[in-house]
A tleap script that builds the chain and sets N, CA, C and O, in Angstrom:
source leaprc.protein.ff14SB
mol = sequence {
  NMET LYS LYS GLN LEU ILE TRP ALA ILE ALA
  SER CYS ALA VAL THR LEU GLY ALA HIE ALA
  GLY GLU ILE TYR GLY GLY ALA GLY LEU PRO
  GLY VAL MET LEU GLY TYR ALA HIE THR ALA
  SER GLU ARG LEU VAL LEU ARG ALA ASP LEU
  SER THR ILE GLY SER VAL SER ARG ASP ARG
  SER GLU SER GLY ILE ASP TYR THR GLY THR
  ALA LYS LEU ASN ARG ALA GLY LEU PHE ALA
  ASP TRP PHE PRO GLY SER GLY GLY PHE ARG
  LEU THR GLY GLY VAL THR PHE ASN ASP MET
  LYS ILE ALA SER PRO ALA THR ALA THR ALA
  ALA PRO SER PRO SER ALA ALA THR ALA CTHR
}
set mol.1.N position { 8.682 -10.596 -11.658 }
set mol.1.CA position { 8.563 -11.697 -10.393 }
set mol.1.C position { 7.482 -12.424 -10.803 }
set mol.1.O position { 7.657 -13.642 -10.765 }
set mol.2.N position { 5.956 -11.877 -11.349 }
set mol.2.CA position { 4.828 -12.420 -11.665 }
set mol.2.C position { 5.166 -13.358 -12.901 }
set mol.2.O position { 4.779 -14.526 -12.867 }
set mol.3.N position { 5.859 -12.891 -13.964 }
set mol.3.CA position { 6.377 -13.700 -15.098 }
set mol.3.C position { 7.028 -15.040 -14.857 }
set mol.3.O position { 6.825 -16.094 -15.460 }
set mol.4.N position { 8.030 -14.735 -13.637 }
set mol.4.CA position { 8.708 -15.935 -13.485 }
set mol.4.C position { 7.983 -16.894 -12.733 }
set mol.4.O position { 8.250 -18.085 -12.899 }
set mol.5.N position { 6.976 -16.496 -11.814 }
set mol.5.CA position { 6.211 -17.371 -10.989 }
set mol.5.C position { 5.130 -18.388 -11.880 }
set mol.5.O position { 4.892 -19.555 -11.569 }
set mol.6.N position { 4.527 -17.651 -13.077 }
set mol.6.CA position { 3.872 -18.263 -13.941 }
set mol.6.C position { 4.886 -19.120 -14.872 }
set mol.6.O position { 4.521 -20.223 -15.277 }
set mol.7.N position { 5.703 -18.788 -15.087 }
set mol.7.CA position { 6.814 -19.753 -15.691 }
set mol.7.C position { 7.032 -21.076 -14.892 }
set mol.7.O position { 6.772 -22.166 -15.400 }
set mol.8.N position { 7.506 -20.947 -13.658 }
set mol.8.CA position { 7.905 -21.889 -12.824 }
set mol.8.C position { 6.518 -22.875 -12.666 }
set mol.8.O position { 6.647 -24.099 -12.643 }
set mol.9.N position { 5.299 -22.279 -12.568 }
set mol.9.CA position { 3.948 -23.162 -12.178 }
set mol.9.C position { 3.903 -24.183 -13.678 }
set mol.9.O position { 3.908 -25.412 -13.601 }
set mol.10.N position { 3.865 -23.539 -14.819 }
set mol.10.CA position { 4.188 -24.073 -16.068 }
set mol.10.C position { 4.958 -25.272 -16.331 }
set mol.10.O position { 4.647 -26.373 -16.785 }
set mol.11.N position { 6.211 -24.690 -15.863 }
set mol.11.CA position { 7.253 -26.030 -15.843 }
set mol.11.C position { 6.810 -27.246 -15.030 }
set mol.11.O position { 6.761 -28.376 -15.515 }
set mol.12.N position { 6.451 -26.918 -13.618 }
set mol.12.CA position { 5.846 -28.213 -13.168 }
set mol.12.C position { 5.027 -28.907 -13.901 }
set mol.12.O position { 5.041 -30.113 -14.148 }
set mol.13.N position { 4.332 -28.113 -14.227 }
set mol.13.CA position { 3.038 -28.877 -15.047 }
set mol.13.C position { 3.315 -29.559 -15.924 }
set mol.13.O position { 2.802 -30.675 -16.005 }
set mol.14.N position { 4.332 -29.048 -16.982 }
set mol.14.CA position { 4.968 -29.917 -18.015 }
set mol.14.C position { 6.052 -30.968 -17.471 }
set mol.14.O position { 6.110 -32.028 -18.094 }
set mol.15.N position { 6.792 -30.823 -16.540 }
set mol.15.CA position { 7.649 -32.003 -15.810 }
set mol.15.C position { 6.822 -32.776 -15.300 }
set mol.15.O position { 7.156 -33.954 -15.427 }
set mol.16.N position { 5.591 -32.563 -14.612 }
set mol.16.CA position { 5.002 -33.596 -13.895 }
set mol.16.C position { 4.065 -34.467 -14.787 }
set mol.16.O position { 3.630 -35.584 -14.504 }
set mol.17.N position { 3.804 -33.634 -16.085 }
set mol.17.CA position { 2.568 -34.084 -16.922 }
set mol.17.C position { 2.879 -35.823 -17.261 }
set mol.17.O position { 1.915 -36.589 -17.258 }
set mol.18.N position { 4.018 -36.249 -17.490 }
set mol.18.CA position { 4.411 -37.819 -17.819 }
set mol.18.C position { 3.696 -38.782 -16.766 }
set mol.18.O position { 3.466 -39.936 -17.126 }
set mol.19.N position { 3.288 -38.319 -15.327 }
set mol.19.CA position { 2.771 -39.092 -14.884 }
set mol.19.C position { 1.075 -38.764 -14.449 }
set mol.19.O position { 0.576 -37.782 -14.998 }
set mol.20.N position { 0.323 -39.458 -13.615 }
set mol.20.CA position { -1.066 -39.007 -13.592 }
set mol.20.C position { -1.257 -37.469 -13.014 }
set mol.20.O position { -0.782 -37.013 -11.974 }
set mol.21.N position { -2.064 -36.823 -13.958 }
set mol.21.CA position { -2.339 -35.485 -13.457 }
set mol.21.C position { -3.869 -34.972 -14.112 }
set mol.21.O position { -4.564 -35.422 -15.023 }
set mol.22.N position { -4.009 -33.899 -13.250 }
set mol.22.CA position { -5.780 -33.218 -14.078 }
set mol.22.C position { -5.503 -31.937 -13.792 }
set mol.22.O position { -4.923 -31.334 -12.889 }
set mol.23.N position { -6.109 -31.654 -14.863 }
set mol.23.CA position { -6.312 -29.900 -14.994 }
set mol.23.C position { -7.860 -29.587 -14.588 }
set mol.23.O position { -8.872 -30.235 -14.858 }
set mol.24.N position { -7.741 -28.634 -14.007 }
set mol.24.CA position { -9.016 -28.209 -13.146 }
set mol.24.C position { -9.386 -26.406 -13.271 }
set mol.24.O position { -8.549 -25.515 -13.411 }
set mol.25.N position { -10.466 -26.292 -13.198 }
set mol.25.CA position { -10.750 -24.838 -13.121 }
set mol.25.C position { -12.147 -24.720 -12.666 }
set mol.25.O position { -12.923 -25.670 -12.567 }
set mol.26.N position { -12.428 -23.422 -12.383 }
set mol.26.CA position { -13.319 -22.480 -11.724 }
set mol.26.C position { -13.810 -21.661 -11.985 }
set mol.26.O position { -13.082 -21.045 -12.764 }
set mol.27.N position { -15.146 -20.904 -11.758 }
set mol.27.CA position { -15.512 -19.553 -11.705 }
set mol.27.C position { -16.352 -19.374 -10.907 }
set mol.27.O position { -17.265 -20.190 -10.784 }
set mol.28.N position { -16.256 -18.000 -9.969 }
set mol.28.CA position { -17.161 -17.715 -9.131 }
set mol.28.C position { -16.506 -16.598 -8.189 }
set mol.28.O position { -15.665 -15.912 -8.771 }
set mol.29.N position { -16.691 -16.341 -7.082 }
set mol.29.CA position { -15.645 -15.337 -6.370 }
set mol.29.C position { -14.690 -15.847 -5.912 }
set mol.29.O position { -14.867 -16.908 -5.314 }
set mol.30.N position { -13.538 -15.382 -5.997 }
set mol.30.CA position { -13.325 -13.835 -6.820 }
set mol.30.C position { -12.924 -14.173 -8.411 }
set mol.30.O position { -11.824 -13.746 -8.762 }
set mol.31.N position { -13.559 -14.758 -9.211 }
set mol.31.CA position { -13.211 -14.715 -10.618 }
set mol.31.C position { -12.861 -16.126 -11.236 }
set mol.31.O position { -13.502 -17.073 -10.780 }
set mol.32.N position { -12.019 -16.359 -12.118 }
set mol.32.CA position { -11.805 -17.526 -12.732 }
set mol.32.C position { -10.550 -18.118 -12.161 }
set mol.32.O position { -9.632 -17.385 -11.791 }
set mol.33.N position { -10.484 -19.494 -12.075 }
set mol.33.CA position { -9.240 -20.114 -11.679 }
set mol.33.C position { -8.969 -21.273 -12.608 }
set mol.33.O position { -9.882 -21.835 -13.213 }
set mol.34.N position { -7.729 -21.614 -12.710 }
set mol.34.CA position { -7.084 -22.572 -13.554 }
set mol.34.C position { -6.248 -23.376 -12.743 }
set mol.34.O position { -5.822 -22.664 -11.833 }
set mol.35.N position { -5.811 -24.554 -12.653 }
set mol.35.CA position { -4.761 -25.402 -11.804 }
set mol.35.C position { -4.585 -26.681 -12.648 }
set mol.35.O position { -5.109 -27.181 -13.644 }
set mol.36.N position { -3.683 -26.948 -11.854 }
set mol.36.CA position { -2.958 -28.708 -12.369 }
set mol.36.C position { -2.701 -29.281 -10.861 }
set mol.36.O position { -2.106 -28.767 -9.914 }
set mol.37.N position { -3.362 -30.521 -10.989 }
set mol.37.CA position { -3.094 -31.095 -9.676 }
set mol.37.C position { -2.354 -32.769 -10.052 }
set mol.37.O position { -2.897 -33.565 -10.818 }
set mol.38.N position { -1.258 -32.992 -9.448 }
set mol.38.CA position { -0.363 -34.054 -9.925 }
set mol.38.C position { -0.414 -34.962 -8.424 }
set mol.38.O position { -0.164 -34.547 -7.292 }
set mol.39.N position { -0.861 -36.442 -8.891 }
set mol.39.CA position { -0.703 -37.510 -7.732 }
set mol.39.C position { 0.968 -38.113 -7.578 }
set mol.39.O position { 1.493 -38.972 -8.286 }
set mol.40.N position { 1.529 -37.432 -6.529 }
set mol.40.CA position { 2.913 -37.674 -6.187 }
set mol.40.C position { 2.909 -39.387 -5.757 }
set mol.40.O position { 3.645 -40.303 -6.122 }
set mol.41.N position { 1.963 -39.359 -5.002 }
set mol.41.CA position { 1.742 -40.987 -3.791 }
set mol.41.C position { 0.505 -41.343 -3.801 }
set mol.41.O position { -0.345 -40.677 -4.392 }
set mol.42.N position { 0.247 -42.389 -3.179 }
set mol.42.CA position { -1.112 -42.918 -2.679 }
set mol.42.C position { -1.610 -41.713 -1.761 }
set mol.42.O position { -2.823 -41.510 -1.699 }
set mol.43.N position { -0.743 -40.919 -1.059 }
set mol.43.CA position { -1.445 -40.191 -0.025 }
set mol.43.C position { -0.995 -38.679 -0.241 }
set mol.43.O position { -1.378 -37.877 0.611 }
set mol.44.N position { -0.228 -38.216 -1.289 }
set mol.44.CA position { 0.123 -36.882 -1.547 }
set mol.44.C position { -0.269 -36.444 -2.588 }
set mol.44.O position { -0.018 -37.240 -3.493 }
set mol.45.N position { -0.848 -35.419 -2.981 }
set mol.45.CA position { -1.303 -34.662 -4.129 }
set mol.45.C position { -0.557 -33.269 -4.217 }
set mol.45.O position { -0.556 -32.521 -3.240 }
set mol.46.N position { -0.035 -32.990 -5.189 }
set mol.46.CA position { 0.681 -31.413 -5.614 }
set mol.46.C position { -0.261 -30.630 -6.240 }
set mol.46.O position { -1.059 -31.174 -7.004 }
set mol.47.N position { -0.299 -29.578 -6.068 }
set mol.47.CA position { -1.342 -28.766 -6.611 }
set mol.47.C position { -0.625 -27.208 -7.155 }
set mol.47.O position { 0.388 -26.767 -6.613 }
set mol.48.N position { -1.148 -26.672 -8.003 }
set mol.48.CA position { -0.514 -25.453 -8.529 }
set mol.48.C position { -1.804 -24.501 -9.008 }
set mol.48.O position { -2.344 -25.027 -9.981 }
set mol.49.N position { -2.364 -23.429 -8.664 }
set mol.49.CA position { -3.393 -22.639 -9.656 }
set mol.49.C position { -3.306 -21.353 -9.655 }
set mol.49.O position { -2.831 -20.823 -8.650 }
set mol.50.N position { -3.644 -20.709 -10.526 }
set mol.50.CA position { -3.763 -19.356 -10.717 }
set mol.50.C position { -5.095 -18.558 -10.801 }
set mol.50.O position { -5.776 -18.861 -11.780 }
set mol.51.N position { -5.581 -17.660 -10.032 }
set mol.51.CA position { -6.915 -17.264 -10.140 }
set mol.51.C position { -6.852 -15.680 -10.566 }
set mol.51.O position { -5.845 -15.045 -10.255 }
set mol.52.N position { -7.971 -15.008 -11.307 }
set mol.52.CA position { -7.806 -13.686 -11.314 }
set mol.52.C position { -9.437 -13.170 -11.764 }
set mol.52.O position { -10.228 -13.917 -12.340 }
set mol.53.N position { -9.733 -11.772 -11.378 }
set mol.53.CA position { -11.025 -11.067 -11.787 }
set mol.53.C position { -10.477 -10.105 -13.021 }
set mol.53.O position { -11.291 -9.657 -13.829 }
set mol.54.N position { -9.198 -9.833 -13.123 }
set mol.54.CA position { -8.382 -9.116 -14.136 }
set mol.54.C position { -8.714 -7.619 -13.485 }
set mol.54.O position { -8.790 -7.546 -12.258 }
set mol.55.N position { -8.875 -6.644 -14.143 }
set mol.55.CA position { -9.166 -5.571 -13.944 }
set mol.55.C position { -10.295 -4.907 -14.115 }
set mol.55.O position { -10.668 -4.757 -15.278 }
set mol.56.N position { -11.108 -4.354 -13.034 }
set mol.56.CA position { -12.514 -3.747 -13.088 }
set mol.56.C position { -12.563 -2.478 -12.834 }
set mol.56.O position { -11.987 -2.230 -11.775 }
set mol.57.N position { -13.020 -1.523 -13.369 }
set mol.57.CA position { -13.504 -0.264 -13.146 }
set mol.57.C position { -14.362 0.208 -13.435 }
set mol.57.O position { -14.718 -0.075 -14.580 }
set mol.58.N position { -15.083 1.011 -12.805 }
set mol.58.CA position { -16.483 1.638 -12.702 }
set mol.58.C position { -16.354 3.383 -12.671 }
set mol.58.O position { -15.391 3.809 -12.032 }
set mol.59.N position { -17.081 4.200 -13.191 }
set mol.59.CA position { -16.858 5.698 -12.845 }
set mol.59.C position { -18.400 5.958 -12.622 }
set mol.59.O position { -19.196 5.319 -13.310 }
set mol.60.N position { -18.855 6.864 -11.694 }
set mol.60.CA position { -20.111 7.261 -11.381 }
set mol.60.C position { -20.127 8.683 -11.036 }
set mol.60.O position { -19.144 9.137 -10.449 }
set mol.61.N position { -20.989 9.349 -11.286 }
set mol.61.CA position { -21.205 10.760 -10.734 }
set mol.61.C position { -22.553 11.294 -10.040 }
set mol.61.O position { -23.630 11.481 -10.606 }
set mol.62.N position { -22.279 11.475 -8.836 }
set mol.62.CA position { -23.876 11.757 -8.257 }
set mol.62.C position { -23.404 13.324 -7.204 }
set mol.62.O position { -22.373 13.569 -6.576 }
set mol.63.N position { -24.568 14.058 -7.380 }
set mol.63.CA position { -24.578 15.494 -6.573 }
set mol.63.C position { -23.215 16.126 -6.499 }
set mol.63.O position { -22.676 16.614 -5.506 }
set mol.64.N position { -22.775 16.033 -7.675 }
set mol.64.CA position { -21.422 16.932 -7.668 }
set mol.64.C position { -19.990 16.415 -7.539 }
set mol.64.O position { -18.959 17.088 -7.567 }
set mol.65.N position { -20.124 15.050 -7.387 }
set mol.65.CA position { -19.151 14.243 -6.745 }
set mol.65.C position { -18.919 13.283 -7.773 }
set mol.65.O position { -19.864 12.532 -8.015 }
set mol.66.N position { -17.694 13.115 -8.544 }
set mol.66.CA position { -17.115 12.145 -9.518 }
set mol.66.C position { -16.479 11.196 -8.810 }
set mol.66.O position { -15.546 11.491 -8.064 }
set mol.67.N position { -16.902 9.985 -8.959 }
set mol.67.CA position { -16.395 8.425 -8.332 }
set mol.67.C position { -15.665 7.662 -9.109 }
set mol.67.O position { -16.245 7.390 -10.160 }
set mol.68.N position { -14.661 7.230 -9.005 }
set mol.68.CA position { -13.840 6.265 -9.928 }
set mol.68.C position { -13.459 5.341 -9.031 }
set mol.68.O position { -13.073 5.672 -7.910 }
set mol.69.N position { -13.540 3.857 -9.500 }
set mol.69.CA position { -13.260 2.842 -8.563 }
set mol.69.C position { -12.790 1.843 -9.316 }
set mol.69.O position { -13.391 1.512 -10.339 }
set mol.70.N position { -11.446 1.113 -8.842 }
set mol.70.CA position { -10.770 0.001 -9.788 }
set mol.70.C position { -10.624 -0.949 -8.866 }
set mol.70.O position { -10.525 -0.679 -7.669 }
set mol.71.N position { -10.600 -2.042 -9.297 }
set mol.71.CA position { -10.093 -3.326 -8.718 }
set mol.71.C position { -9.561 -4.365 -9.211 }
set mol.71.O position { -10.162 -4.824 -10.182 }
set mol.72.N position { -8.380 -5.054 -8.792 }
set mol.72.CA position { -7.645 -5.794 -9.316 }
set mol.72.C position { -7.235 -6.893 -8.313 }
set mol.72.O position { -6.909 -6.732 -7.137 }
set mol.73.N position { -7.322 -8.140 -9.074 }
set mol.73.CA position { -6.991 -9.353 -8.058 }
set mol.73.C position { -6.387 -10.585 -9.038 }
set mol.73.O position { -6.986 -11.156 -9.950 }
set mol.74.N position { -5.136 -10.794 -8.605 }
set mol.74.CA position { -4.520 -11.911 -8.829 }
set mol.74.C position { -3.926 -12.804 -8.318 }
set mol.74.O position { -3.391 -12.254 -7.355 }
set mol.75.N position { -3.601 -14.001 -8.302 }
set mol.75.CA position { -3.614 -15.031 -7.022 }
set mol.75.C position { -3.069 -16.097 -8.017 }
set mol.75.O position { -3.501 -16.329 -9.146 }
set mol.76.N position { -1.761 -16.855 -7.198 }
set mol.76.CA position { -0.976 -17.951 -7.802 }
set mol.76.C position { -0.780 -18.471 -6.592 }
set mol.76.O position { -0.440 -17.778 -5.633 }
set mol.77.N position { -1.011 -19.954 -6.521 }
set mol.77.CA position { -0.817 -20.638 -5.265 }
set mol.77.C position { -0.127 -22.208 -5.463 }
set mol.77.O position { -0.543 -22.942 -6.359 }
set mol.78.N position { 0.860 -22.595 -4.623 }
set mol.78.CA position { 1.107 -23.801 -4.831 }
set mol.78.C position { 0.980 -24.426 -3.482 }
set mol.78.O position { 1.374 -23.841 -2.473 }
set mol.79.N position { 0.344 -25.804 -3.451 }
set mol.79.CA position { -0.207 -26.467 -2.513 }
set mol.79.C position { 0.108 -28.034 -2.446 }
set mol.79.O position { 0.247 -28.673 -3.488 }
set mol.80.N position { 0.199 -28.540 -1.379 }
set mol.80.CA position { 0.309 -30.043 -1.056 }
set mol.80.C position { -0.825 -30.728 -0.123 }
set mol.80.O position { -1.067 -30.392 1.036 }
set mol.81.N position { -1.302 -31.483 -0.661 }
set mol.81.CA position { -2.721 -32.155 -0.214 }
set mol.81.C position { -1.944 -33.714 0.395 }
set mol.81.O position { -1.287 -34.531 -0.250 }
set mol.82.N position { -2.294 -33.720 1.759 }
set mol.82.CA position { -1.777 -34.918 2.434 }
set mol.82.C position { -2.943 -35.957 2.846 }
set mol.82.O position { -3.735 -35.658 3.739 }
set mol.83.N position { -2.999 -36.903 2.320 }
set mol.83.CA position { -4.294 -37.877 2.766 }
set mol.83.C position { -3.863 -38.890 3.892 }
set mol.83.O position { -3.238 -39.909 3.599 }
set mol.84.N position { -4.306 -38.501 5.536 }
set mol.84.CA position { -3.577 -39.423 6.169 }
set mol.84.C position { -4.519 -40.853 6.414 }
set mol.84.O position { -4.136 -41.708 7.213 }
set mol.85.N position { -5.571 -40.977 5.766 }
set mol.85.CA position { -6.481 -42.364 5.951 }
set mol.85.C position { -6.878 -42.420 4.447 }
set mol.85.O position { -6.457 -41.782 3.482 }
set mol.86.N position { -7.836 -43.402 4.561 }
set mol.86.CA position { -8.373 -44.060 3.272 }
set mol.86.C position { -9.480 -43.359 2.629 }
set mol.86.O position { -9.673 -43.524 1.424 }
set mol.87.N position { -10.474 -42.332 3.561 }
set mol.87.CA position { -11.178 -41.723 3.179 }
set mol.87.C position { -10.698 -40.043 2.619 }
set mol.87.O position { -9.541 -39.762 2.307 }
set mol.88.N position { -11.821 -39.097 2.586 }
set mol.88.CA position { -11.511 -37.886 1.896 }
set mol.88.C position { -10.912 -37.013 2.601 }
set mol.88.O position { -10.489 -35.993 2.057 }
set mol.89.N position { -10.758 -37.222 3.901 }
set mol.89.CA position { -10.142 -36.177 4.631 }
set mol.89.C position { -8.625 -36.030 4.223 }
set mol.89.O position { -7.956 -36.979 3.815 }
set mol.90.N position { -8.141 -34.724 4.377 }
set mol.90.CA position { -6.876 -34.347 3.924 }
set mol.90.C position { -6.706 -33.010 4.618 }
set mol.90.O position { -7.521 -32.119 4.853 }
set mol.91.N position { -5.090 -33.157 4.942 }
set mol.91.CA position { -4.549 -31.940 5.388 }
set mol.91.C position { -3.876 -31.150 4.083 }
set mol.91.O position { -3.560 -31.748 3.055 }
set mol.92.N position { -3.711 -29.760 4.272 }
set mol.92.CA position { -3.428 -29.042 3.096 }
set mol.92.C position { -2.309 -27.976 3.608 }
set mol.92.O position { -2.334 -27.464 4.727 }
set mol.93.N position { -1.399 -27.743 2.692 }
set mol.93.CA position { -0.358 -26.754 3.120 }
set mol.93.C position { 0.316 -26.270 1.807 }
set mol.93.O position { 0.620 -27.006 0.868 }
set mol.94.N position { 0.489 -25.047 1.868 }
set mol.94.CA position { 0.736 -24.054 0.705 }
set mol.94.C position { 1.374 -22.705 0.842 }
set mol.94.O position { 1.513 -22.177 1.945 }
set mol.95.N position { 1.737 -22.182 -0.208 }
set mol.95.CA position { 1.729 -21.114 -0.250 }
set mol.95.C position { 1.130 -20.051 -1.308 }
set mol.95.O position { 0.997 -20.630 -2.386 }
set mol.96.N position { 0.718 -18.689 -1.387 }
set mol.96.CA position { 0.030 -17.958 -2.204 }
set mol.96.C position { 0.783 -16.941 -2.569 }
set mol.96.O position { 1.656 -16.614 -1.766 }
set mol.97.N position { 0.684 -16.275 -3.672 }
set mol.97.CA position { 1.197 -15.057 -4.174 }
set mol.97.C position { 0.082 -14.309 -4.441 }
set mol.97.O position { -0.799 -14.721 -5.196 }
set mol.98.N position { 0.034 -13.096 -3.814 }
set mol.98.CA position { -1.474 -12.166 -4.042 }
set mol.98.C position { -0.879 -11.004 -4.748 }
set mol.98.O position { 0.237 -10.647 -4.369 }
set mol.99.N position { -1.467 -10.341 -5.745 }
set mol.99.CA position { -1.445 -8.826 -6.291 }
set mol.99.C position { -2.824 -8.253 -6.231 }
set mol.99.O position { -3.588 -8.444 -7.177 }
set mol.100.N position { -3.226 -7.513 -5.107 }
set mol.100.CA position { -4.489 -7.118 -4.998 }
set mol.100.C position { -4.510 -5.569 -4.674 }
set mol.100.O position { -3.813 -5.042 -3.806 }
set mol.101.N position { -5.368 -4.946 -5.460 }
set mol.101.CA position { -5.497 -3.315 -5.522 }
set mol.101.C position { -6.851 -3.215 -5.537 }
set mol.101.O position { -7.581 -3.967 -6.183 }
set mol.102.N position { -7.310 -2.084 -4.673 }
set mol.102.CA position { -8.596 -1.444 -4.755 }
set mol.102.C position { -8.562 -0.359 -4.478 }
set mol.102.O position { -8.165 -0.041 -3.357 }
set mol.103.N position { -9.051 0.795 -5.598 }
set mol.103.CA position { -8.970 2.128 -5.510 }
set mol.103.C position { -10.336 2.781 -5.794 }
set mol.103.O position { -11.138 2.462 -6.671 }
set mol.104.N position { -10.453 3.900 -4.742 }
set mol.104.CA position { -11.961 4.589 -5.082 }
set mol.104.C position { -11.600 5.789 -4.664 }
set mol.104.O position { -11.849 6.103 -3.500 }
set mol.105.N position { -11.013 6.595 -5.446 }
set mol.105.CA position { -10.913 8.092 -5.307 }
set mol.105.C position { -12.309 8.943 -5.461 }
set mol.105.O position { -13.139 8.659 -6.324 }
set mol.106.N position { -12.434 9.759 -4.751 }
set mol.106.CA position { -13.473 10.657 -5.261 }
set mol.106.C position { -13.157 12.064 -5.420 }
set mol.106.O position { -12.347 12.518 -4.611 }
set mol.107.N position { -13.655 12.883 -6.341 }
set mol.107.CA position { -13.450 14.236 -6.566 }
set mol.107.C position { -14.723 15.286 -6.680 }
set mol.107.O position { -15.604 15.126 -7.524 }
set mol.108.N position { -14.719 16.158 -5.923 }
set mol.108.CA position { -15.875 17.193 -5.802 }
set mol.108.C position { -15.849 18.241 -7.300 }
set mol.108.O position { -14.714 18.638 -7.567 }
set mol.109.N position { -16.492 18.512 -7.862 }
set mol.109.CA position { -16.727 19.283 -9.124 }
set mol.109.C position { -17.070 20.758 -8.465 }
set mol.109.O position { -17.764 20.781 -7.448 }
set mol.110.N position { -16.684 21.739 -8.926 }
set mol.110.CA position { -16.952 23.157 -8.275 }
set mol.110.C position { -18.392 23.371 -8.964 }
set mol.110.O position { -18.768 23.229 -10.128 }
set mol.111.N position { -19.044 23.767 -7.795 }
set mol.111.CA position { -20.463 24.308 -8.072 }
set mol.111.C position { -20.451 25.859 -8.258 }
set mol.111.O position { -19.792 26.599 -7.527 }
set mol.112.N position { -21.153 26.253 -9.190 }
set mol.112.CA position { -21.286 27.636 -9.512 }
set mol.112.C position { -21.553 28.720 -8.262 }
set mol.112.O position { -22.520 28.621 -7.507 }
set mol.113.N position { -20.641 29.664 -8.176 }
set mol.113.CA position { -21.173 30.420 -7.056 }
set mol.113.C position { -22.807 31.322 -7.211 }
set mol.113.O position { -23.437 31.564 -8.241 }
set mol.114.N position { -23.156 31.680 -5.719 }
set mol.114.CA position { -24.311 31.981 -5.618 }
set mol.114.C position { -24.596 33.399 -6.587 }
set mol.114.O position { -25.565 33.671 -7.295 }
set mol.115.N position { -23.544 34.045 -6.353 }
set mol.115.CA position { -23.707 35.642 -7.278 }
set mol.115.C position { -23.816 35.574 -8.655 }
set mol.115.O position { -24.393 36.451 -9.298 }
set mol.116.N position { -23.115 34.231 -9.347 }
set mol.116.CA position { -23.174 34.422 -10.723 }
set mol.116.C position { -24.320 33.794 -11.068 }
set mol.116.O position { -24.743 33.972 -12.210 }
set mol.117.N position { -24.912 33.097 -10.323 }
set mol.117.CA position { -26.392 32.648 -10.554 }
set mol.117.C position { -27.585 33.558 -10.545 }
set mol.117.O position { -28.641 33.375 -11.151 }
set mol.118.N position { -27.229 34.673 -9.684 }
set mol.118.CA position { -28.244 35.708 -9.820 }
set mol.118.C position { -28.070 36.949 -10.434 }
set mol.118.O position { -28.893 37.849 -10.601 }
set mol.119.N position { -26.912 36.881 -10.743 }
set mol.119.CA position { -26.515 38.027 -11.638 }
set mol.119.C position { -27.223 38.420 -12.969 }
set mol.119.O position { -27.316 37.433 -13.699 }
set mol.120.N position { -27.743 39.528 -13.504 }
set mol.120.CA position { -28.470 39.853 -14.675 }
set mol.120.C position { -27.938 40.248 -15.705 }
set mol.120.O position { -28.625 40.515 -16.691 }
savepdb mol mol.pdb
quit
């Protein structure tokens, strides 16, 4: 499904590229974003963008407990911006497809038994 969505967005960008269009991007929270905007008329702009943080994982151990954390965020969006007046005000509608996952399992490691520590 994800590959089909990316292909559809890329196809729109190629098809609409014969007219005035703009590629835009950004970085920040939640990651990096790349998009394409196409002016369909004086008052309508169509946009498609993709954003991701990729996959981030961290491992940590504290007081006999092992922590493993992973986070993944991918988003694709299709939007239409309508400018009802001559100013910068616009109304935006659209749809986003999200693939998000955060997991942080913890495992306690076995502590030595008290009798094993005092044996001679």
